[in-house]
Each structure stands twice: as structure tokens, then as C-alpha cells.
N, C-alpha and C positions, 0 to 999 in steps of 0.2 A: 602511720603518718611519720612523713620527714627522713624515713629511708631512702635511697634510692632506686629506683624502679628497674627491671630486669626486663628481658624480653618478653618473657610471658606475662610479665602485666603488661607491657605496651599489646600485646596481642587482645588484651580484656578488653581497652579500648579503641584499638587500631589496625585491626589484623594484618590489615594489606601495609602498614610501614613496620611491622613487623616481620612480615614476609621479606620485605625488601632487602632488611638488614639479615636476616637469615640466609636469602640468597646470597647478598655480599659478602658473608663469611665462609659459605661452601666454596664460592668463585675461589675466594684467597687462597684454600687450600688446594684446588682442583688445577689451579692454571699459575703457568710462570708470570714470575714479575714483567715480564714484557706485555705475555698475552694480558696479562690483567690491564696494564696500564692502557693496550691499545682496544681494549672491551669496555672497560668500565668507566665512564664519563659521571665524573659525580664528585661535586666540589665539597668543602665543610660546609655546607650551608643543610638545614632541612626545612619543611614546610610545617607549619605545626596545624592543630584542626582549622583554626579559623583561617586556613589560606596566607596566612603570613610565613614569608620565609626568612630565617633567623640565619644569621651568623654564627657558626660554632667557636670560633677561636679568630685571633686578628688577623687578618688577611684570607680567614676561610674562602672568601668569595673567589679570590684566585687560586688558592691552593686545592690542587687533585689530591683525592684518595688515593693514594698507592698502598700496593699489598702490604707494604709492611706497616703500613701504620690502620688498617684496618679495626683493631681493635681500641684505639684513639677515637677514631670516627665514631664505632656504635658508643662507646661510652659517652662520646660529647652529647649523640643525638638523645640516647637515652637520658643523660643530665639536662638538657632542654626540655626534652619530652616530661620528665619529671617535675620542672618548673611550672611547664603550664597546666599541669593538673593541680597544682597546690595553690596557684593563684587562682583556679578558678571553685576552689572548697571556701 
């Protein structure tokens, strides 16, 4: 408890979200910057288990995830989901 969750932890309670993040990471490695930008339509928000959409950073609802910031996006999603789990305990 108190430690940030990792993708494997997220997979244990939200396999779909963990798979989406894994796929995004794989796409970021396989696609050029331009291909990634034209293929991936994701802003800096995530949806919690209760269906609420949360903004991950200031201006996140308008900020598109780019190939160069995929690690930041994943980290922020995991942080948000970790807070969600902590609140439920």
C-alpha cells in the first residue's frame, strides 16, 4: 500500500484499461510520430471504474497524447487509478 501501481497491478482489477495502455505503448514504438498522431486519438484524460472521466494534468482535456509523451500519459493514468484504489480502501 502507498506505492504507485504498475500495469500488472492495473491488469488485476481493470484488464481492459491495462491492455489499452499496453497497446498504446506498442503503437508508440512501432509507428512514426506522424502515424501515431494520425492514428491515436487520446487526450490526457482517463475513465475511472465508476465511469467518471478525470483530467490527468492541467489542460489535459485539450492536450493530445503524442508519441513522445506516451510514458508520461501512462504514468499519469496509473497515478489516477492508484488514487482511485486508495480511496476505495
